[in-house]
C-alpha angles and dihedrals in degrees: 000000000000118000124246097261092053091054092047093052092047089051093054093047093050090051091054091051090048089056092050092048090051090053092048090050092053090050089050090050092047089053092048095247124143114260101183094113094042091050090050090053089048092055091048089051089051090049091052091050091051091054092048089052087054090050093048093050090048091052090046089055096046096043124095116280103232096167096048107137095003133119127203109292094041099270119150120216 
């Protein structure tokens, strides 16, 4: 299973690609070109990001809690 940092990087990379895909769809629509396949790809990319977010949340929940009981500055109470 990938580590938390890898999943976070992958989410960020996919979000950038989704933004590019949306811009490309808008350009195609302005040109009067059909966008059904591009929109299908976009929905698959969004579903992938959703699954990565769920995976990230699961990894965050399972990880060690280094900050438990601490406040900013590192003081323990």
